[in-house]
C-alpha positions as CSV (number, residue, x, y, z in Angstrom):
1,X,-211.8,55.5,87.5
2,X,-214.3,54.4,90.0
3,X,-217.4,55.5,91.8
4,X,-218.0,57.1,95.2
5,X,-219.5,55.1,98.0
6,X,-221.8,56.0,101.0
7,X,-222.6,53.7,104.0
8,X,-226.3,54.0,104.8
9,X,-229.0,52.7,107.0
10,X,-231.8,53.6,104.6
11,X,-234.7,52.5,107.0
12,X,-233.4,55.0,109.6
13,X,-232.6,57.6,106.9
14,X,-229.1,57.8,108.2
15,X,-225.7,57.9,106.5
16,X,-222.0,58.1,107.4
17,X,-221.4,60.5,104.6
18,X,-219.5,60.3,101.3
19,X,-216.5,58.0,101.7
20,X,-214.9,58.6,98.3
21,X,-213.7,55.8,96.1
22,X,-213.3,52.3,97.3
23,X,-209.6,52.4,97.0
24,X,-209.7,55.4,99.4
25,X,-212.1,54.3,102.1
26,X,-211.5,50.5,102.4
27,X,-207.9,51.1,103.7
28,X,-208.8,53.9,106.0
29,X,-210.4,54.5,109.4
30,X,-213.8,55.4,107.9
31,X,-215.3,51.8,108.2
32,X,-214.5,51.9,112.0
33,X,-217.4,54.3,112.3
34,X,-219.7,51.3,111.6
35,X,-218.5,49.4,114.7
36,X,-219.9,51.6,117.5
37,X,-223.3,51.7,115.7
38,X,-223.5,47.9,115.8
39,X,-221.9,46.8,119.0
40,X,-224.4,45.9,121.8
41,X,-223.2,46.6,125.3
42,X,-223.1,43.9,127.9
43,X,-225.7,43.7,130.6
44,X,-224.8,45.5,133.8
45,X,-226.2,45.9,137.3
46,X,-227.4,49.4,137.7
47,X,-226.6,49.3,141.4
48,X,-223.0,48.6,140.5
49,X,-223.0,51.6,138.3
50,X,-224.4,53.7,141.0
51,X,-221.8,52.5,143.5
52,X,-218.8,53.0,141.2
53,X,-219.8,56.5,140.1
54,X,-220.9,58.2,143.3
55,X,-217.5,58.3,145.0
56,X,-218.5,55.9,147.6
57,X,-221.9,57.4,148.4
58,X,-223.8,54.2,147.9
59,X,-226.6,54.8,150.5
60,X,-230.2,54.6,149.7
61,X,-230.9,57.3,147.1
62,X,-234.5,57.7,148.1
63,X,-233.8,58.1,151.8
64,X,-230.9,60.5,151.1
65,X,-233.1,62.6,148.9
66,X,-235.8,62.5,151.6
67,X,-233.4,63.9,154.2
68,X,-232.3,66.6,151.8
69,X,-236.0,67.4,151.2
70,X,-236.4,68.0,154.9
71,X,-233.3,70.1,155.4
72,X,-233.2,72.0,152.1
73,X,-233.1,75.8,152.3
74,X,-235.1,78.2,150.3
75,X,-232.4,78.3,147.5
76,X,-232.7,74.6,146.8
77,X,-236.2,74.7,145.4
78,X,-235.8,71.6,143.2
79,X,-234.9,69.5,146.3
80,X,-238.0,70.7,148.1
81,X,-240.2,69.0,145.5
82,X,-241.5,65.4,146.0
83,X,-239.3,62.8,144.2
84,X,-242.2,62.0,141.8
85,X,-242.4,65.6,140.7
86,X,-238.6,65.7,140.2
87,X,-238.9,62.7,137.8
88,X,-241.7,64.4,135.9
89,X,-239.4,67.5,135.4
90,X,-236.3,65.6,134.5
91,X,-238.2,63.4,132.0
92,X,-238.5,66.5,129.8
93,X,-234.7,66.9,129.6
94,X,-232.6,65.6,126.8
95,X,-229.8,63.2,127.6
96,X,-227.1,65.9,127.6
97,X,-229.0,68.2,129.9
98,X,-229.8,65.3,132.3
99,X,-226.2,64.3,132.3
100,X,-225.1,67.9,133.2
101,X,-227.7,68.2,135.9
102,X,-226.4,65.1,137.7
103,X,-223.0,66.7,137.9
104,X,-224.4,69.8,139.6
105,X,-225.8,68.2,142.7
106,X,-224.6,65.0,144.5
107,X,-228.1,64.2,145.8
108,X,-229.7,64.5,142.4
109,X,-226.9,62.4,140.9
110,X,-227.7,59.6,143.4
111,X,-231.3,59.7,142.3
112,X,-230.9,60.2,138.6
113,X,-227.6,58.5,137.7
114,X,-229.4,55.2,136.9
115,X,-231.7,57.0,134.5
116,X,-228.8,58.6,132.8
117,X,-227.2,55.2,132.2
118,X,-230.5,53.7,131.1
119,X,-231.0,56.4,128.5
120,X,-227.4,56.4,127.4
121,X,-227.5,52.7,127.0
122,X,-230.5,53.0,124.8
123,X,-228.6,55.2,122.4
124,X,-225.9,52.5,121.8
125,X,-226.0,50.1,118.8
126,X,-228.6,52.2,116.8
127,X,-227.9,50.2,113.6
128,X,-228.2,46.7,115.2
129,X,-230.7,44.6,113.3
130,X,-231.1,47.3,110.6
131,X,-230.5,46.7,106.9
132,X,-227.2,48.2,105.7
133,X,-225.6,48.8,102.4
134,X,-222.6,50.7,101.1
135,X,-224.2,52.3,98.0
136,X,-222.2,53.2,95.0
137,X,-222.9,56.2,92.7
138,X,-224.3,54.0,90.0
139,X,-226.8,52.1,92.0
140,X,-229.9,51.4,89.9
141,X,-231.4,48.5,91.8
142,X,-232.0,47.2,95.3
143,X,-230.1,44.4,97.0
144,X,-232.3,41.2,97.0
145,X,-233.4,41.6,100.6
146,X,-234.5,45.3,100.2
147,X,-237.7,46.6,98.7
148,X,-238.5,50.3,98.1
149,X,-241.5,51.4,100.2
150,X,-242.5,54.7,98.7
151,X,-244.9,56.7,100.9
152,X,-248.3,57.5,99.3
153,X,-247.7,61.2,100.0
154,X,-244.1,61.2,98.7
155,X,-243.1,64.2,96.5
156,X,-239.6,64.1,94.9
157,X,-237.4,66.9,96.1
158,X,-236.0,68.8,93.1
159,X,-233.1,70.1,95.3
160,X,-231.6,66.6,95.5
161,X,-228.5,66.9,93.4
162,X,-227.9,63.3,92.5
163,X,-228.2,61.3,89.3
164,X,-231.5,59.7,90.2
165,X,-233.3,57.5,87.6
166,X,-236.5,59.0,86.4
167,X,-237.5,56.4,83.8
168,X,-240.3,54.1,84.5
169,X,-238.0,51.2,83.5
170,X,-235.6,52.2,86.3
171,X,-237.7,52.3,89.5
172,X,-236.5,54.4,92.4
173,X,-234.2,52.4,94.8
174,X,-234.4,52.5,98.6
175,X,-231.1,54.5,98.5
176,X,-232.5,57.2,96.2
177,X,-235.7,57.4,98.2
178,X,-233.6,58.1,101.3
179,X,-231.8,60.9,99.5
180,X,-235.1,62.6,98.7
181,X,-235.9,62.4,102.4
182,X,-232.7,64.2,103.4
183,X,-230.8,61.6,105.5
184,X,-229.1,62.5,108.7
185,X,-225.3,62.5,108.5
186,X,-224.7,60.8,111.9
187,X,-221.0,61.7,111.9
188,X,-221.5,65.5,111.8
189,X,-224.9,65.5,113.6
190,X,-224.9,66.5,117.3
191,X,-227.3,63.6,117.9
192,X,-224.6,60.9,117.6
193,X,-223.3,58.5,120.2
194,X,-221.1,61.3,121.5
195,X,-224.0,62.6,123.5
196,X,-223.3,62.9,126.4
197,X,-219.6,63.4,125.8
198,X,-219.0,60.1,127.6
199,X,-219.8,58.8,131.1
200,X,-216.0,58.3,131.6
201,X,-214.4,61.2,129.6
202,X,-211.0,60.6,128.2
203,X,-208.7,63.0,126.5
204,X,-208.5,62.8,122.7
205,X,-205.3,63.1,120.8
206,X,-205.1,65.1,117.6
207,X,-206.0,62.7,114.7
208,X,-203.4,62.2,112.0
209,X,-204.2,63.3,108.4
210,X,-207.1,61.5,106.7
211,X,-204.7,59.5,104.4
212,X,-203.0,57.8,107.3
213,X,-204.3,54.4,107.9
214,X,-203.9,54.0,111.7
215,X,-205.4,56.6,114.0
216,X,-206.1,56.3,117.7
217,X,-208.6,58.0,120.1
218,X,-210.9,59.1,117.3
219,X,-214.2,60.5,118.6
220,X,-216.4,57.4,117.9
221,X,-213.9,55.3,119.8
222,X,-214.6,57.1,123.1
223,X,-217.7,55.1,123.7
224,X,-216.0,51.8,123.1
225,X,-213.5,52.6,125.9
226,X,-216.3,52.5,128.5
227,X,-215.3,49.2,130.0
228,X,-218.5,48.7,132.0
229,X,-220.3,48.4,128.7
230,X,-217.6,46.9,126.5
231,X,-215.2,44.9,128.7
232,X,-212.2,43.2,127.1
233,X,-211.8,39.5,126.8
234,X,-215.5,38.7,126.1
235,X,-214.9,37.1,122.6
236,X,-216.7,39.7,120.6
237,X,-218.6,38.5,117.5
238,X,-220.1,40.1,114.4
239,X,-223.4,38.4,113.5
240,X,-225.2,38.6,110.2
241,X,-228.7,38.3,111.5
242,X,-230.1,37.7,108.0
243,X,-227.9,34.8,106.9
244,X,-227.1,33.4,110.4
245,X,-223.4,33.7,109.9
246,X,-220.9,35.0,112.4
247,X,-217.2,36.2,112.6
248,X,-215.1,36.3,115.7
249,X,-213.1,39.5,116.2
250,X,-210.1,37.7,117.6
251,X,-210.0,35.5,114.5
252,X,-210.3,38.3,112.0
253,X,-207.5,40.2,113.7
254,X,-205.2,37.2,114.0
255,X,-202.1,36.5,111.9
256,X,-203.2,33.0,110.8
257,X,-207.0,33.2,110.8
258,X,-207.4,30.7,113.6
259,X,-207.6,33.0,116.7
260,X,-205.3,34.7,119.1
261,X,-205.8,38.2,117.7
262,X,-207.0,41.3,119.6
263,X,-210.5,41.0,121.1
264,X,-212.0,44.5,121.6
265,X,-214.9,45.4,119.3
266,X,-212.8,47.9,117.4
267,X,-209.7,45.7,117.3
268,X,-207.7,45.9,114.0
269,X,-205.6,43.4,112.1
270,X,-201.9,44.4,111.8
271,X,-202.7,45.5,108.2
272,X,-205.4,47.8,109.5
273,X,-208.7,46.1,108.6
274,X,-211.5,45.7,111.3
275,X,-214.9,44.2,111.6
276,X,-216.2,47.6,110.3
277,X,-214.0,47.1,107.1
278,X,-215.5,43.7,106.6
279,X,-219.1,45.0,106.9
280,X,-218.4,47.8,104.5
281,X,-216.8,45.6,101.9
282,X,-219.4,42.9,102.1
283,X,-222.4,45.3,101.8
284,X,-221.2,47.3,98.8
285,X,-223.9,47.5,96.1
286,X,-223.9,49.1,92.7
287,X,-224.9,48.4,89.1
288,X,-221.6,49.4,87.7
289,X,-218.4,47.3,88.0
290,X,-216.0,50.3,88.4
291,X,-214.5,49.9,91.9
292,X,-211.3,51.8,91.8
293,X,-209.4,49.0,93.4
294,X,-208.7,45.3,92.8
295,X,-210.9,42.5,94.2
296,X,-213.9,44.4,95.4
297,X,-217.3,42.8,94.7
298,X,-219.6,45.7,93.8
299,X,-222.6,43.5,94.5
300,X,-221.7,42.3,97.9
301,X,-223.3,39.1,99.2
302,X,-224.2,40.8,102.5
303,X,-225.7,44.0,101.0
304,X,-229.1,44.8,102.6
305,X,-228.5,42.4,105.5
306,X,-228.9,43.1,109.2
307,X,-226.0,42.9,111.7
308,X,-225.0,43.3,115.3
309,X,-221.8,42.8,117.4
310,X,-222.2,40.9,120.6
311,X,-220.2,39.0,123.2
312,X,-219.9,35.3,122.7
313,X,-222.1,34.5,125.6
314,X,-225.0,36.2,123.8
315,X,-224.3,34.4,120.6
316,X,-224.3,31.0,122.3
317,X,-227.5,31.7,124.2
318,X,-229.3,32.8,121.0
319,X,-228.0,29.7,119.2
320,X,-229.6,27.5,121.8
321,X,-233.0,29.3,122.0
322,X,-233.4,30.5,118.4
323,X,-234.4,28.9,115.2
324,X,-232.0,28.1,112.3
325,X,-228.4,26.9,112.1
326,X,-225.6,29.4,112.7
327,X,-222.4,29.1,110.6
328,X,-219.0,30.2,111.7
329,X,-217.4,32.0,108.7
330,X,-214.5,33.6,110.7
331,X,-211.7,31.9,108.9
332,X,-213.1,32.3,105.4
333,X,-213.8,36.0,105.9
334,X,-210.2,36.4,107.3
335,X,-208.9,34.8,104.1
336,X,-211.0,37.1,101.9
337,X,-209.8,40.2,103.7
338,X,-206.1,39.1,103.6
339,X,-206.4,38.4,99.9
340,X,-208.1,41.8,99.3
341,X,-205.3,43.6,101.1
342,X,-202.6,41.7,99.3
343,X,-204.1,42.4,95.9
344,X,-204.0,46.1,96.6
345,X,-200.6,46.0,98.3
346,X,-202.0,47.2,101.7
347,X,-200.1,44.5,103.5
348,X,-197.1,46.7,104.3
349,X,-195.2,45.9,101.1
350,X,-195.8,49.4,99.8
351,X,-193.7,51.0,102.4
352,X,-196.5,52.5,104.6
């Protein structure tokens, strides 16, 4: 028994695909896919990036290019162009192409590497401050914070093979509207955070079978290993931007719920749950109580809310300058996750 679940950002018309039943996805690596779509990179000095990535060639990029412009031979036609024209050309390139170009010529890399980092950084945290929900098969209503905005020229697509309410007494939900608009599966799409492959490529190990709980070096984790963007020891925090609640990663991953746990954005508790698991569980939404596991609230209290994951310094700064009162719910959410895993015997007592 149970229904199938799908993590979606309906306003962006994006999905992480069908995760199966709750008892299958909660205690798996699937929710970890949420993390890299929420974690906001730290601010960095572009000059430092240039210096650390050019093998010691820190000089003035503009003067270096000017010298190359004067001495370039007939074969290097691109280097013969004024710098402003080069920028006009490279602005037409997608991120992958621009990344590749900077690795073909040291002088072009010195000029364009900052642009690569700027564009790459803009692709990170695409779901930050975007309403999220983990929609169940039997969803027939919107979470309280979500309304369905049907375009005036909208025509239902008959090819959508889902049980979509057609009665006037069951209005179309935001989730069903998204299905008609053919959402992008960001896991299988080429336009994911894996473009470019990474600015600091690392080898990937073969992932273990899907039913194994703990896997390392999965594709979406590559981005989080770029330390210039996500340095360790920064006290990473999940923020619910709708309810003004926050959860410290090092508390959620601790043994006692009071801190001392691992502190990278994708850190996991010893039983396997992460910040991504917490978001997935709290944003579940359906109108049927069949969950396929014990203790899951099918009408999660965070369904439809907006989130991000930031370093503590950003949280404290926003608490001082913003309106409203922020509430630390780290310990209570740790208790809830521990209880959920104990109820379903995912705490190591089942022999895994």
